[in-house]
SETOR-456967 format. One record per residue (C-alpha): residue number from 0; residue in three letters; x, y, z. Coordinates in steps of 0.1 Angstrom, whole numbers. Layout:
BEGIN
<rec><pos>NUM</pos><code>ALA</code><X>X</X><Y>Y</Y><Z>Z</Z></rec>
...
REM end
This chain:
BEGIN
<rec><pos>0</pos><code>UNK</code><X>405</X><Y>-1429</Y><Z>-310</Z></rec>
<rec><pos>1</pos><code>UNK</code><X>436</X><Y>-1415</Y><Z>-325</Z></rec>
<rec><pos>2</pos><code>UNK</code><X>448</X><Y>-1450</Y><Z>-336</Z></rec>
<rec><pos>3</pos><code>UNK</code><X>424</X><Y>-1476</Y><Z>-348</Z></rec>
<rec><pos>4</pos><code>UNK</code><X>425</X><Y>-1503</Y><Z>-321</Z></rec>
<rec><pos>5</pos><code>UNK</code><X>414</X><Y>-1529</Y><Z>-346</Z></rec>
<rec><pos>6</pos><code>UNK</code><X>439</X><Y>-1521</Y><Z>-374</Z></rec>
<rec><pos>7</pos><code>UNK</code><X>459</X><Y>-1552</Y><Z>-367</Z></rec>
<rec><pos>8</pos><code>UNK</code><X>429</X><Y>-1575</Y><Z>-370</Z></rec>
<rec><pos>9</pos><code>UNK</code><X>417</X><Y>-1558</Y><Z>-403</Z></rec>
<rec><pos>10</pos><code>UNK</code><X>450</X><Y>-1568</Y><Z>-419</Z></rec>
<rec><pos>11</pos><code>UNK</code><X>448</X><Y>-1603</Y><Z>-406</Z></rec>
<rec><pos>12</pos><code>UNK</code><X>448</X><Y>-1631</Y><Z>-431</Z></rec>
<rec><pos>13</pos><code>UNK</code><X>425</X><Y>-1651</Y><Z>-409</Z></rec>
<rec><pos>14</pos><code>UNK</code><X>390</X><Y>-1643</Y><Z>-422</Z></rec>
<rec><pos>15</pos><code>UNK</code><X>371</X><Y>-1648</Y><Z>-389</Z></rec>
<rec><pos>16</pos><code>UNK</code><X>393</X><Y>-1623</Y><Z>-370</Z></rec>
<rec><pos>17</pos><code>UNK</code><X>391</X><Y>-1598</Y><Z>-399</Z></rec>
<rec><pos>18</pos><code>UNK</code><X>353</X><Y>-1600</Y><Z>-401</Z></rec>
<rec><pos>19</pos><code>UNK</code><X>349</X><Y>-1596</Y><Z>-363</Z></rec>
<rec><pos>20</pos><code>UNK</code><X>373</X><Y>-1566</Y><Z>-365</Z></rec>
<rec><pos>21</pos><code>UNK</code><X>352</X><Y>-1549</Y><Z>-391</Z></rec>
<rec><pos>22</pos><code>UNK</code><X>320</X><Y>-1556</Y><Z>-371</Z></rec>
<rec><pos>23</pos><code>UNK</code><X>334</X><Y>-1540</Y><Z>-340</Z></rec>
<rec><pos>24</pos><code>UNK</code><X>350</X><Y>-1511</Y><Z>-359</Z></rec>
<rec><pos>25</pos><code>UNK</code><X>316</X><Y>-1504</Y><Z>-376</Z></rec>
<rec><pos>26</pos><code>UNK</code><X>297</X><Y>-1508</Y><Z>-344</Z></rec>
<rec><pos>27</pos><code>UNK</code><X>319</X><Y>-1483</Y><Z>-325</Z></rec>
<rec><pos>28</pos><code>UNK</code><X>321</X><Y>-1459</Y><Z>-353</Z></rec>
<rec><pos>29</pos><code>UNK</code><X>283</X><Y>-1457</Y><Z>-356</Z></rec>
<rec><pos>30</pos><code>UNK</code><X>281</X><Y>-1442</Y><Z>-321</Z></rec>
<rec><pos>31</pos><code>UNK</code><X>294</X><Y>-1409</Y><Z>-335</Z></rec>
<rec><pos>32</pos><code>UNK</code><X>261</X><Y>-1402</Y><Z>-352</Z></rec>
<rec><pos>33</pos><code>UNK</code><X>248</X><Y>-1394</Y><Z>-318</Z></rec>
<rec><pos>34</pos><code>UNK</code><X>280</X><Y>-1379</Y><Z>-305</Z></rec>
<rec><pos>35</pos><code>UNK</code><X>288</X><Y>-1409</Y><Z>-283</Z></rec>
<rec><pos>36</pos><code>UNK</code><X>322</X><Y>-1424</Y><Z>-274</Z></rec>
<rec><pos>37</pos><code>UNK</code><X>329</X><Y>-1459</Y><Z>-261</Z></rec>
<rec><pos>38</pos><code>UNK</code><X>351</X><Y>-1468</Y><Z>-231</Z></rec>
<rec><pos>39</pos><code>UNK</code><X>384</X><Y>-1485</Y><Z>-230</Z></rec>
<rec><pos>40</pos><code>UNK</code><X>367</X><Y>-1514</Y><Z>-213</Z></rec>
<rec><pos>41</pos><code>UNK</code><X>346</X><Y>-1519</Y><Z>-244</Z></rec>
<rec><pos>42</pos><code>UNK</code><X>377</X><Y>-1519</Y><Z>-266</Z></rec>
<rec><pos>43</pos><code>UNK</code><X>394</X><Y>-1545</Y><Z>-245</Z></rec>
<rec><pos>44</pos><code>UNK</code><X>363</X><Y>-1567</Y><Z>-244</Z></rec>
<rec><pos>45</pos><code>UNK</code><X>360</X><Y>-1564</Y><Z>-282</Z></rec>
<rec><pos>46</pos><code>UNK</code><X>396</X><Y>-1575</Y><Z>-286</Z></rec>
<rec><pos>47</pos><code>UNK</code><X>390</X><Y>-1606</Y><Z>-264</Z></rec>
<rec><pos>48</pos><code>UNK</code><X>360</X><Y>-1615</Y><Z>-287</Z></rec>
<rec><pos>49</pos><code>UNK</code><X>381</X><Y>-1610</Y><Z>-319</Z></rec>
<rec><pos>50</pos><code>UNK</code><X>408</X><Y>-1632</Y><Z>-305</Z></rec>
<rec><pos>51</pos><code>UNK</code><X>383</X><Y>-1660</Y><Z>-299</Z></rec>
<rec><pos>52</pos><code>UNK</code><X>386</X><Y>-1658</Y><Z>-261</Z></rec>
<rec><pos>53</pos><code>UNK</code><X>350</X><Y>-1650</Y><Z>-255</Z></rec>
<rec><pos>54</pos><code>UNK</code><X>318</X><Y>-1652</Y><Z>-276</Z></rec>
<rec><pos>55</pos><code>UNK</code><X>296</X><Y>-1622</Y><Z>-286</Z></rec>
<rec><pos>56</pos><code>UNK</code><X>271</X><Y>-1634</Y><Z>-260</Z></rec>
<rec><pos>57</pos><code>UNK</code><X>298</X><Y>-1633</Y><Z>-233</Z></rec>
<rec><pos>58</pos><code>UNK</code><X>310</X><Y>-1599</Y><Z>-245</Z></rec>
<rec><pos>59</pos><code>UNK</code><X>275</X><Y>-1585</Y><Z>-240</Z></rec>
<rec><pos>60</pos><code>UNK</code><X>272</X><Y>-1602</Y><Z>-206</Z></rec>
<rec><pos>61</pos><code>UNK</code><X>305</X><Y>-1587</Y><Z>-195</Z></rec>
<rec><pos>62</pos><code>UNK</code><X>295</X><Y>-1552</Y><Z>-206</Z></rec>
<rec><pos>63</pos><code>UNK</code><X>262</X><Y>-1555</Y><Z>-188</Z></rec>
<rec><pos>64</pos><code>UNK</code><X>279</X><Y>-1567</Y><Z>-156</Z></rec>
<rec><pos>65</pos><code>UNK</code><X>305</X><Y>-1540</Y><Z>-158</Z></rec>
<rec><pos>66</pos><code>UNK</code><X>279</X><Y>-1513</Y><Z>-156</Z></rec>
<rec><pos>67</pos><code>UNK</code><X>259</X><Y>-1531</Y><Z>-129</Z></rec>
<rec><pos>68</pos><code>UNK</code><X>290</X><Y>-1530</Y><Z>-108</Z></rec>
<rec><pos>69</pos><code>UNK</code><X>301</X><Y>-1495</Y><Z>-115</Z></rec>
<rec><pos>70</pos><code>UNK</code><X>278</X><Y>-1466</Y><Z>-104</Z></rec>
<rec><pos>71</pos><code>UNK</code><X>275</X><Y>-1440</Y><Z>-131</Z></rec>
<rec><pos>72</pos><code>UNK</code><X>268</X><Y>-1403</Y><Z>-133</Z></rec>
<rec><pos>73</pos><code>UNK</code><X>247</X><Y>-1386</Y><Z>-161</Z></rec>
<rec><pos>74</pos><code>UNK</code><X>277</X><Y>-1382</Y><Z>-184</Z></rec>
<rec><pos>75</pos><code>UNK</code><X>287</X><Y>-1418</Y><Z>-181</Z></rec>
<rec><pos>76</pos><code>UNK</code><X>252</X><Y>-1430</Y><Z>-190</Z></rec>
<rec><pos>77</pos><code>UNK</code><X>259</X><Y>-1420</Y><Z>-226</Z></rec>
<rec><pos>78</pos><code>UNK</code><X>292</X><Y>-1440</Y><Z>-225</Z></rec>
<rec><pos>79</pos><code>UNK</code><X>272</X><Y>-1470</Y><Z>-212</Z></rec>
<rec><pos>80</pos><code>UNK</code><X>247</X><Y>-1466</Y><Z>-240</Z></rec>
<rec><pos>81</pos><code>UNK</code><X>276</X><Y>-1465</Y><Z>-266</Z></rec>
<rec><pos>82</pos><code>UNK</code><X>293</X><Y>-1496</Y><Z>-251</Z></rec>
<rec><pos>83</pos><code>UNK</code><X>261</X><Y>-1516</Y><Z>-249</Z></rec>
<rec><pos>84</pos><code>UNK</code><X>248</X><Y>-1507</Y><Z>-283</Z></rec>
<rec><pos>85</pos><code>UNK</code><X>283</X><Y>-1512</Y><Z>-299</Z></rec>
<rec><pos>86</pos><code>UNK</code><X>284</X><Y>-1548</Y><Z>-285</Z></rec>
<rec><pos>87</pos><code>UNK</code><X>249</X><Y>-1555</Y><Z>-298</Z></rec>
<rec><pos>88</pos><code>UNK</code><X>256</X><Y>-1540</Y><Z>-333</Z></rec>
<rec><pos>89</pos><code>UNK</code><X>288</X><Y>-1561</Y><Z>-336</Z></rec>
<rec><pos>90</pos><code>UNK</code><X>269</X><Y>-1592</Y><Z>-327</Z></rec>
<rec><pos>91</pos><code>UNK</code><X>241</X><Y>-1585</Y><Z>-352</Z></rec>
<rec><pos>92</pos><code>UNK</code><X>265</X><Y>-1577</Y><Z>-380</Z></rec>
<rec><pos>93</pos><code>UNK</code><X>283</X><Y>-1610</Y><Z>-374</Z></rec>
<rec><pos>94</pos><code>UNK</code><X>251</X><Y>-1630</Y><Z>-377</Z></rec>
<rec><pos>95</pos><code>UNK</code><X>242</X><Y>-1645</Y><Z>-410</Z></rec>
<rec><pos>96</pos><code>UNK</code><X>204</X><Y>-1644</Y><Z>-406</Z></rec>
<rec><pos>97</pos><code>UNK</code><X>183</X><Y>-1616</Y><Z>-421</Z></rec>
<rec><pos>98</pos><code>UNK</code><X>149</X><Y>-1609</Y><Z>-436</Z></rec>
<rec><pos>99</pos><code>UNK</code><X>140</X><Y>-1578</Y><Z>-456</Z></rec>
<rec><pos>100</pos><code>UNK</code><X>108</X><Y>-1569</Y><Z>-436</Z></rec>
<rec><pos>101</pos><code>UNK</code><X>95</X><Y>-1541</Y><Z>-414</Z></rec>
<rec><pos>102</pos><code>UNK</code><X>95</X><Y>-1567</Y><Z>-386</Z></rec>
<rec><pos>103</pos><code>UNK</code><X>133</X><Y>-1572</Y><Z>-389</Z></rec>
<rec><pos>104</pos><code>UNK</code><X>138</X><Y>-1534</Y><Z>-389</Z></rec>
<rec><pos>105</pos><code>UNK</code><X>118</X><Y>-1531</Y><Z>-357</Z></rec>
<rec><pos>106</pos><code>UNK</code><X>135</X><Y>-1561</Y><Z>-342</Z></rec>
<rec><pos>107</pos><code>UNK</code><X>170</X><Y>-1546</Y><Z>-348</Z></rec>
<rec><pos>108</pos><code>UNK</code><X>160</X><Y>-1514</Y><Z>-329</Z></rec>
<rec><pos>109</pos><code>UNK</code><X>146</X><Y>-1535</Y><Z>-300</Z></rec>
<rec><pos>110</pos><code>UNK</code><X>178</X><Y>-1556</Y><Z>-298</Z></rec>
<rec><pos>111</pos><code>UNK</code><X>200</X><Y>-1525</Y><Z>-299</Z></rec>
<rec><pos>112</pos><code>UNK</code><X>182</X><Y>-1504</Y><Z>-274</Z></rec>
<rec><pos>113</pos><code>UNK</code><X>164</X><Y>-1528</Y><Z>-250</Z></rec>
<rec><pos>114</pos><code>UNK</code><X>170</X><Y>-1517</Y><Z>-214</Z></rec>
<rec><pos>115</pos><code>UNK</code><X>183</X><Y>-1483</Y><Z>-227</Z></rec>
<rec><pos>116</pos><code>UNK</code><X>152</X><Y>-1467</Y><Z>-242</Z></rec>
<rec><pos>117</pos><code>UNK</code><X>117</X><Y>-1475</Y><Z>-229</Z></rec>
<rec><pos>118</pos><code>UNK</code><X>104</X><Y>-1474</Y><Z>-265</Z></rec>
<rec><pos>119</pos><code>UNK</code><X>129</X><Y>-1500</Y><Z>-279</Z></rec>
<rec><pos>120</pos><code>UNK</code><X>113</X><Y>-1517</Y><Z>-309</Z></rec>
<rec><pos>121</pos><code>UNK</code><X>83</X><Y>-1494</Y><Z>-309</Z></rec>
<rec><pos>122</pos><code>UNK</code><X>71</X><Y>-1468</Y><Z>-333</Z></rec>
<rec><pos>123</pos><code>UNK</code><X>69</X><Y>-1433</Y><Z>-320</Z></rec>
<rec><pos>124</pos><code>UNK</code><X>34</X><Y>-1419</Y><Z>-314</Z></rec>
<rec><pos>125</pos><code>UNK</code><X>42</X><Y>-1382</Y><Z>-317</Z></rec>
<rec><pos>126</pos><code>UNK</code><X>57</X><Y>-1359</Y><Z>-343</Z></rec>
<rec><pos>127</pos><code>UNK</code><X>94</X><Y>-1349</Y><Z>-341</Z></rec>
<rec><pos>128</pos><code>UNK</code><X>117</X><Y>-1321</Y><Z>-353</Z></rec>
<rec><pos>129</pos><code>UNK</code><X>155</X><Y>-1320</Y><Z>-349</Z></rec>
<rec><pos>130</pos><code>UNK</code><X>177</X><Y>-1290</Y><Z>-353</Z></rec>
<rec><pos>131</pos><code>UNK</code><X>205</X><Y>-1299</Y><Z>-377</Z></rec>
<rec><pos>132</pos><code>UNK</code><X>239</X><Y>-1283</Y><Z>-379</Z></rec>
<rec><pos>133</pos><code>UNK</code><X>242</X><Y>-1291</Y><Z>-415</Z></rec>
<rec><pos>134</pos><code>UNK</code><X>209</X><Y>-1273</Y><Z>-421</Z></rec>
<rec><pos>135</pos><code>UNK</code><X>220</X><Y>-1242</Y><Z>-402</Z></rec>
<rec><pos>136</pos><code>UNK</code><X>195</X><Y>-1251</Y><Z>-374</Z></rec>
<rec><pos>137</pos><code>UNK</code><X>166</X><Y>-1261</Y><Z>-396</Z></rec>
<rec><pos>138</pos><code>UNK</code><X>149</X><Y>-1296</Y><Z>-395</Z></rec>
<rec><pos>139</pos><code>UNK</code><X>140</X><Y>-1323</Y><Z>-419</Z></rec>
<rec><pos>140</pos><code>UNK</code><X>103</X><Y>-1330</Y><Z>-422</Z></rec>
<rec><pos>141</pos><code>UNK</code><X>100</X><Y>-1364</Y><Z>-408</Z></rec>
<rec><pos>142</pos><code>UNK</code><X>71</X><Y>-1389</Y><Z>-413</Z></rec>
<rec><pos>143</pos><code>UNK</code><X>39</X><Y>-1381</Y><Z>-395</Z></rec>
<rec><pos>144</pos><code>UNK</code><X>32</X><Y>-1402</Y><Z>-364</Z></rec>
<rec><pos>145</pos><code>UNK</code><X>-2</X><Y>-1414</Y><Z>-377</Z></rec>
<rec><pos>146</pos><code>UNK</code><X>12</X><Y>-1427</Y><Z>-410</Z></rec>
<rec><pos>147</pos><code>UNK</code><X>44</X><Y>-1444</Y><Z>-398</Z></rec>
<rec><pos>148</pos><code>UNK</code><X>33</X><Y>-1480</Y><Z>-402</Z></rec>
<rec><pos>149</pos><code>UNK</code><X>17</X><Y>-1474</Y><Z>-436</Z></rec>
<rec><pos>150</pos><code>UNK</code><X>47</X><Y>-1454</Y><Z>-449</Z></rec>
<rec><pos>151</pos><code>UNK</code><X>72</X><Y>-1480</Y><Z>-437</Z></rec>
<rec><pos>152</pos><code>UNK</code><X>53</X><Y>-1509</Y><Z>-454</Z></rec>
<rec><pos>153</pos><code>UNK</code><X>49</X><Y>-1489</Y><Z>-486</Z></rec>
<rec><pos>154</pos><code>UNK</code><X>87</X><Y>-1483</Y><Z>-488</Z></rec>
<rec><pos>155</pos><code>UNK</code><X>95</X><Y>-1519</Y><Z>-481</Z></rec>
<rec><pos>156</pos><code>UNK</code><X>70</X><Y>-1531</Y><Z>-508</Z></rec>
<rec><pos>157</pos><code>UNK</code><X>83</X><Y>-1507</Y><Z>-534</Z></rec>
<rec><pos>158</pos><code>UNK</code><X>119</X><Y>-1519</Y><Z>-527</Z></rec>
<rec><pos>159</pos><code>UNK</code><X>108</X><Y>-1556</Y><Z>-529</Z></rec>
<rec><pos>160</pos><code>UNK</code><X>92</X><Y>-1549</Y><Z>-563</Z></rec>
<rec><pos>161</pos><code>UNK</code><X>122</X><Y>-1530</Y><Z>-577</Z></rec>
<rec><pos>162</pos><code>UNK</code><X>142</X><Y>-1548</Y><Z>-603</Z></rec>
<rec><pos>163</pos><code>UNK</code><X>180</X><Y>-1543</Y><Z>-603</Z></rec>
<rec><pos>164</pos><code>UNK</code><X>185</X><Y>-1564</Y><Z>-634</Z></rec>
<rec><pos>165</pos><code>UNK</code><X>202</X><Y>-1546</Y><Z>-663</Z></rec>
<rec><pos>166</pos><code>UNK</code><X>211</X><Y>-1515</Y><Z>-642</Z></rec>
<rec><pos>167</pos><code>UNK</code><X>246</X><Y>-1500</Y><Z>-643</Z></rec>
<rec><pos>168</pos><code>UNK</code><X>265</X><Y>-1497</Y><Z>-610</Z></rec>
<rec><pos>169</pos><code>UNK</code><X>259</X><Y>-1460</Y><Z>-611</Z></rec>
<rec><pos>170</pos><code>UNK</code><X>221</X><Y>-1466</Y><Z>-613</Z></rec>
<rec><pos>171</pos><code>UNK</code><X>223</X><Y>-1492</Y><Z>-585</Z></rec>
<rec><pos>172</pos><code>UNK</code><X>242</X><Y>-1468</Y><Z>-562</Z></rec>
<rec><pos>173</pos><code>UNK</code><X>217</X><Y>-1440</Y><Z>-569</Z></rec>
<rec><pos>174</pos><code>UNK</code><X>187</X><Y>-1462</Y><Z>-562</Z></rec>
<rec><pos>175</pos><code>UNK</code><X>202</X><Y>-1476</Y><Z>-530</Z></rec>
<rec><pos>176</pos><code>UNK</code><X>210</X><Y>-1440</Y><Z>-518</Z></rec>
<rec><pos>177</pos><code>UNK</code><X>174</X><Y>-1431</Y><Z>-524</Z></rec>
<rec><pos>178</pos><code>UNK</code><X>160</X><Y>-1461</Y><Z>-507</Z></rec>
<rec><pos>179</pos><code>UNK</code><X>181</X><Y>-1457</Y><Z>-475</Z></rec>
<rec><pos>180</pos><code>UNK</code><X>174</X><Y>-1419</Y><Z>-475</Z></rec>
<rec><pos>181</pos><code>UNK</code><X>136</X><Y>-1425</Y><Z>-476</Z></rec>
<rec><pos>182</pos><code>UNK</code><X>137</X><Y>-1453</Y><Z>-450</Z></rec>
<rec><pos>183</pos><code>UNK</code><X>156</X><Y>-1430</Y><Z>-426</Z></rec>
<rec><pos>184</pos><code>UNK</code><X>133</X><Y>-1400</Y><Z>-433</Z></rec>
<rec><pos>185</pos><code>UNK</code><X>103</X><Y>-1419</Y><Z>-419</Z></rec>
<rec><pos>186</pos><code>UNK</code><X>121</X><Y>-1418</Y><Z>-386</Z></rec>
<rec><pos>187</pos><code>UNK</code><X>98</X><Y>-1443</Y><Z>-370</Z></rec>
<rec><pos>188</pos><code>UNK</code><X>116</X><Y>-1444</Y><Z>-337</Z></rec>
<rec><pos>189</pos><code>UNK</code><X>119</X><Y>-1417</Y><Z>-310</Z></rec>
<rec><pos>190</pos><code>UNK</code><X>157</X><Y>-1422</Y><Z>-308</Z></rec>
<rec><pos>191</pos><code>UNK</code><X>182</X><Y>-1445</Y><Z>-325</Z></rec>
<rec><pos>192</pos><code>UNK</code><X>170</X><Y>-1442</Y><Z>-361</Z></rec>
<rec><pos>193</pos><code>UNK</code><X>203</X><Y>-1437</Y><Z>-378</Z></rec>
<rec><pos>194</pos><code>UNK</code><X>221</X><Y>-1465</Y><Z>-360</Z></rec>
<rec><pos>195</pos><code>UNK</code><X>192</X><Y>-1489</Y><Z>-366</Z></rec>
<rec><pos>196</pos><code>UNK</code><X>189</X><Y>-1479</Y><Z>-403</Z></rec>
<rec><pos>197</pos><code>UNK</code><X>227</X><Y>-1483</Y><Z>-408</Z></rec>
<rec><pos>198</pos><code>UNK</code><X>227</X><Y>-1518</Y><Z>-393</Z></rec>
<rec><pos>199</pos><code>UNK</code><X>197</X><Y>-1529</Y><Z>-413</Z></rec>
<rec><pos>200</pos><code>UNK</code><X>211</X><Y>-1514</Y><Z>-445</Z></rec>
<rec><pos>201</pos><code>UNK</code><X>244</X><Y>-1531</Y><Z>-441</Z></rec>
<rec><pos>202</pos><code>UNK</code><X>227</X><Y>-1564</Y><Z>-436</Z></rec>
<rec><pos>203</pos><code>UNK</code><X>205</X><Y>-1558</Y><Z>-467</Z></rec>
<rec><pos>204</pos><code>UNK</code><X>235</X><Y>-1548</Y><Z>-488</Z></rec>
<rec><pos>205</pos><code>UNK</code><X>250</X><Y>-1582</Y><Z>-480</Z></rec>
<rec><pos>206</pos><code>UNK</code><X>220</X><Y>-1600</Y><Z>-494</Z></rec>
<rec><pos>207</pos><code>UNK</code><X>226</X><Y>-1581</Y><Z>-527</Z></rec>
<rec><pos>208</pos><code>UNK</code><X>261</X><Y>-1594</Y><Z>-529</Z></rec>
<rec><pos>209</pos><code>UNK</code><X>280</X><Y>-1564</Y><Z>-515</Z></rec>
<rec><pos>210</pos><code>UNK</code><X>308</X><Y>-1571</Y><Z>-490</Z></rec>
<rec><pos>211</pos><code>UNK</code><X>301</X><Y>-1539</Y><Z>-471</Z></rec>
<rec><pos>212</pos><code>UNK</code><X>332</X><Y>-1543</Y><Z>-449</Z></rec>
<rec><pos>213</pos><code>UNK</code><X>356</X><Y>-1514</Y><Z>-447</Z></rec>
<rec><pos>214</pos><code>UNK</code><X>364</X><Y>-1486</Y><Z>-423</Z></rec>
<rec><pos>215</pos><code>UNK</code><X>340</X><Y>-1460</Y><Z>-436</Z></rec>
<rec><pos>216</pos><code>UNK</code><X>316</X><Y>-1460</Y><Z>-406</Z></rec>
<rec><pos>217</pos><code>UNK</code><X>346</X><Y>-1458</Y><Z>-382</Z></rec>
<rec><pos>218</pos><code>UNK</code><X>357</X><Y>-1426</Y><Z>-400</Z></rec>
<rec><pos>219</pos><code>UNK</code><X>326</X><Y>-1411</Y><Z>-415</Z></rec>
<rec><pos>220</pos><code>UNK</code><X>295</X><Y>-1420</Y><Z>-395</Z></rec>
<rec><pos>221</pos><code>UNK</code><X>287</X><Y>-1383</Y><Z>-389</Z></rec>
<rec><pos>222</pos><code>UNK</code><X>290</X><Y>-1377</Y><Z>-427</Z></rec>
<rec><pos>223</pos><code>UNK</code><X>266</X><Y>-1406</Y><Z>-433</Z></rec>
<rec><pos>224</pos><code>UNK</code><X>240</X><Y>-1390</Y><Z>-411</Z></rec>
<rec><pos>225</pos><code>UNK</code><X>244</X><Y>-1355</Y><Z>-426</Z></rec>
<rec><pos>226</pos><code>UNK</code><X>242</X><Y>-1370</Y><Z>-461</Z></rec>
<rec><pos>227</pos><code>UNK</code><X>208</X><Y>-1386</Y><Z>-450</Z></rec>
<rec><pos>228</pos><code>UNK</code><X>197</X><Y>-1352</Y><Z>-438</Z></rec>
<rec><pos>229</pos><code>UNK</code><X>207</X><Y>-1335</Y><Z>-471</Z></rec>
<rec><pos>230</pos><code>UNK</code><X>189</X><Y>-1362</Y><Z>-491</Z></rec>
<rec><pos>231</pos><code>UNK</code><X>156</X><Y>-1351</Y><Z>-474</Z></rec>
<rec><pos>232</pos><code>UNK</code><X>157</X><Y>-1314</Y><Z>-473</Z></rec>
<rec><pos>233</pos><code>UNK</code><X>145</X><Y>-1286</Y><Z>-495</Z></rec>
<rec><pos>234</pos><code>UNK</code><X>148</X><Y>-1248</Y><Z>-491</Z></rec>
<rec><pos>235</pos><code>UNK</code><X>141</X><Y>-1232</Y><Z>-524</Z></rec>
<rec><pos>236</pos><code>UNK</code><X>145</X><Y>-1197</Y><Z>-510</Z></rec>
<rec><pos>237</pos><code>UNK</code><X>182</X><Y>-1206</Y><Z>-502</Z></rec>
<rec><pos>238</pos><code>UNK</code><X>185</X><Y>-1225</Y><Z>-535</Z></rec>
<rec><pos>239</pos><code>UNK</code><X>188</X><Y>-1258</Y><Z>-517</Z></rec>
<rec><pos>240</pos><code>UNK</code><X>173</X><Y>-1290</Y><Z>-531</Z></rec>
<rec><pos>241</pos><code>UNK</code><X>173</X><Y>-1325</Y><Z>-517</Z></rec>
<rec><pos>242</pos><code>UNK</code><X>201</X><Y>-1345</Y><Z>-531</Z></rec>
<rec><pos>243</pos><code>UNK</code><X>215</X><Y>-1380</Y><Z>-528</Z></rec>
<rec><pos>244</pos><code>UNK</code><X>249</X><Y>-1369</Y><Z>-543</Z></rec>
<rec><pos>245</pos><code>UNK</code><X>266</X><Y>-1370</Y><Z>-508</Z></rec>
<rec><pos>246</pos><code>UNK</code><X>251</X><Y>-1404</Y><Z>-500</Z></rec>
<rec><pos>247</pos><code>UNK</code><X>262</X><Y>-1417</Y><Z>-533</Z></rec>
<rec><pos>248</pos><code>UNK</code><X>298</X><Y>-1407</Y><Z>-527</Z></rec>
<rec><pos>249</pos><code>UNK</code><X>296</X><Y>-1424</Y><Z>-493</Z></rec>
<rec><pos>250</pos><code>UNK</code><X>282</X><Y>-1456</Y><Z>-508</Z></rec>
<rec><pos>251</pos><code>UNK</code><X>307</X><Y>-1456</Y><Z>-536</Z></rec>
<rec><pos>252</pos><code>UNK</code><X>335</X><Y>-1456</Y><Z>-511</Z></rec>
<rec><pos>253</pos><code>UNK</code><X>317</X><Y>-1482</Y><Z>-490</Z></rec>
<rec><pos>254</pos><code>UNK</code><X>307</X><Y>-1506</Y><Z>-518</Z></rec>
<rec><pos>255</pos><code>UNK</code><X>332</X><Y>-1500</Y><Z>-546</Z></rec>
<rec><pos>256</pos><code>UNK</code><X>363</X><Y>-1491</Y><Z>-525</Z></rec>
<rec><pos>257</pos><code>UNK</code><X>365</X><Y>-1457</Y><Z>-542</Z></rec>
<rec><pos>258</pos><code>UNK</code><X>384</X><Y>-1429</Y><Z>-524</Z></rec>
<rec><pos>259</pos><code>UNK</code><X>360</X><Y>-1399</Y><Z>-528</Z></rec>
<rec><pos>260</pos><code>UNK</code><X>367</X><Y>-1372</Y><Z>-503</Z></rec>
<rec><pos>261</pos><code>UNK</code><X>340</X><Y>-1369</Y><Z>-477</Z></rec>
<rec><pos>262</pos><code>UNK</code><X>338</X><Y>-1335</Y><Z>-459</Z></rec>
<rec><pos>263</pos><code>UNK</code><X>309</X><Y>-1325</Y><Z>-437</Z></rec>
<rec><pos>264</pos><code>UNK</code><X>315</X><Y>-1288</Y><Z>-443</Z></rec>
<rec><pos>265</pos><code>UNK</code><X>306</X><Y>-1293</Y><Z>-480</Z></rec>
<rec><pos>266</pos><code>UNK</code><X>271</X><Y>-1303</Y><Z>-470</Z></rec>
<rec><pos>267</pos><code>UNK</code><X>264</X><Y>-1273</Y><Z>-448</Z></rec>
<rec><pos>268</pos><code>UNK</code><X>237</X><Y>-1252</Y><Z>-465</Z></rec>
<rec><pos>269</pos><code>UNK</code><X>249</X><Y>-1218</Y><Z>-453</Z></rec>
<rec><pos>270</pos><code>UNK</code><X>256</X><Y>-1198</Y><Z>-485</Z></rec>
<rec><pos>271</pos><code>UNK</code><X>250</X><Y>-1229</Y><Z>-506</Z></rec>
<rec><pos>272</pos><code>UNK</code><X>234</X><Y>-1227</Y><Z>-540</Z></rec>
<rec><pos>273</pos><code>UNK</code><X>231</X><Y>-1259</Y><Z>-560</Z></rec>
<rec><pos>274</pos><code>UNK</code><X>222</X><Y>-1266</Y><Z>-596</Z></rec>
REM end
């Protein structure tokens, strides 16, 4: 998208249209973490929803019907995934309900990928590795399949017990970066971890009083994923240490409306030596 199709709505004085615009913009932007792009039909359907012509439920119904009526090839299957998941994310982000629990985390994955992945809402039962561009082809060490449930519950319990009272905003941002990085590193699903984690995290941030509504995921979703990778990777031979610095810059832009420059190339480990 060269021009933001929702720019007009984001500048609207009418809160409902503006909130829906942000929800759709974030939902579509998040598809970039898996290299996916949405269709023009999805954009037009989103606009009808923002205008109040159709509900989120109707928007999802129209997207499903569209793909039932239009035969697709293998390339178009990824566009279908992007369209369907975008519509579902937009709806979830517009809902006021939320609970900070592993069940909610699993439920979001199921809602996003039901009918797309056979394992929607289920923890993976095998170990995974993923070659990362930002790591020069290396992989993050993800959670072991046999410990996923226990690790997930541990992280949730630690966060529930954590006290934010008296912390500076710098300390809060640093802690939130560490929490989301650790949650993502578990990688409990076979696919769709980053999109699920982002949606869950946005909902959680709102319970902490953050607005979490701007265009950062539309423009920097791939940066967000790479920042999560760098927060969970060590390679002492190359002088590389895990760092939440990149995530913190992302979160400062997202939550504090700062304008830190976010460049993926700065995270690439080739030739990198950090303090």
